[in-house]
C-alpha positions as a Markdown table, in Angstrom:
| # | Residue | x | y | z |
|---|---|---|---|---|
| 1 | Met | 85.0 | 80.1 | 109.0 |
| 2 | Lys | 86.0 | 77.9 | 106.0 |
| 3 | Asn | 87.1 | 81.0 | 104.1 |
| 4 | Met | 89.3 | 82.1 | 106.9 |
| 5 | Leu | 90.9 | 78.7 | 107.0 |
| 6 | Trp | 91.7 | 78.9 | 103.3 |
| 7 | Phe | 93.0 | 82.5 | 103.7 |
| 8 | Ala | 95.3 | 81.4 | 106.5 |
| 9 | Ala | 96.5 | 78.4 | 104.5 |
| 10 | Gly | 97.2 | 80.7 | 101.6 |
| 11 | Val | 99.2 | 83.2 | 103.7 |
| 12 | Ala | 101.2 | 80.3 | 105.3 |
| 13 | Ala | 101.9 | 78.8 | 101.8 |
| 14 | Gly | 103.0 | 82.3 | 100.6 |
| 15 | Phe | 105.4 | 82.6 | 103.5 |
| 16 | Val | 106.9 | 79.2 | 102.9 |
| 17 | Ala | 107.3 | 79.9 | 99.2 |
| 18 | Ala | 108.9 | 83.2 | 99.8 |
| 19 | His | 111.3 | 81.7 | 102.4 |
| 20 | Gln | 112.3 | 79.0 | 99.9 |
| 21 | Phe | 112.8 | 81.6 | 97.1 |
| 22 | Asn | 114.9 | 83.7 | 99.5 |
| 23 | Lys | 117.3 | 80.8 | 99.9 |
| 24 | Thr | 118.4 | 81.2 | 96.2 |
| 25 | Glu | 120.7 | 84.0 | 94.9 |
| 26 | Pro | 118.1 | 85.5 | 92.6 |
| 27 | Gly | 115.6 | 85.4 | 95.4 |
| 28 | Arg | 117.9 | 87.3 | 97.7 |
| 29 | Glu | 118.6 | 89.8 | 95.0 |
| 30 | Phe | 114.8 | 90.2 | 94.4 |
| 31 | Phe | 114.0 | 90.7 | 98.1 |
| 32 | Ala | 116.9 | 93.1 | 98.5 |
| 33 | Gly | 115.5 | 95.2 | 95.7 |
| 34 | Val | 112.0 | 95.1 | 97.1 |
| 35 | Asn | 113.4 | 96.1 | 100.5 |
| 36 | Ala | 115.4 | 99.0 | 99.1 |
| 37 | Lys | 112.4 | 100.3 | 97.2 |
| 38 | Ala | 110.2 | 100.0 | 100.3 |
| 39 | Arg | 112.7 | 101.9 | 102.4 |
| 40 | Ala | 113.0 | 104.6 | 99.7 |
| 41 | Phe | 109.2 | 105.0 | 99.6 |
| 42 | Gly | 109.0 | 105.2 | 103.4 |
| 43 | Gln | 111.8 | 107.8 | 103.4 |
| 44 | Ala | 110.0 | 109.9 | 100.8 |
| 45 | Ile | 106.7 | 109.7 | 102.8 |
| 46 | Ala | 108.6 | 110.8 | 106.0 |
| 47 | Glu | 110.4 | 113.7 | 104.2 |
| 48 | Gly | 107.1 | 114.9 | 102.7 |
| 49 | Tyr | 105.4 | 114.7 | 106.1 |
| 50 | His | 108.2 | 116.7 | 107.8 |
| 51 | Glu | 108.3 | 119.3 | 105.0 |
| 52 | Arg | 104.5 | 119.8 | 105.3 |
| 53 | Asp | 104.8 | 120.0 | 109.1 |
| 54 | Ala | 107.5 | 122.6 | 108.8 |
| 55 | Glu | 105.3 | 124.6 | 106.4 |
| 56 | Leu | 102.3 | 124.5 | 108.7 |
| 57 | Arg | 104.5 | 125.5 | 111.7 |
| 58 | Ala | 105.9 | 128.4 | 109.8 |
| 59 | Thr | 102.4 | 129.7 | 109.0 |
| 60 | Gly | 101.2 | 129.2 | 112.6 |
| 61 | Ala | 98.6 | 126.7 | 111.7 |
| 62 | Pro | 97.7 | 124.2 | 114.4 |
| 63 | Thr | 99.4 | 120.8 | 114.1 |
| 64 | Ala | 98.5 | 117.3 | 115.4 |
| 65 | Asp | 100.9 | 117.5 | 118.4 |
């Protein structure tokens, strides 16, 4: 139980620190860059999924639908 309390306190402190950092211009730029990279990664994953799904449908293989 004590470890969970420390974990929760660490998460909360991380959120507070990130919020304070986001209030600065370099912080906003940093988080905008992280956000752009995360969106690009998610888009690449989605495109790969859709391409593979199209390949499987073209061969007549069963899909997860």
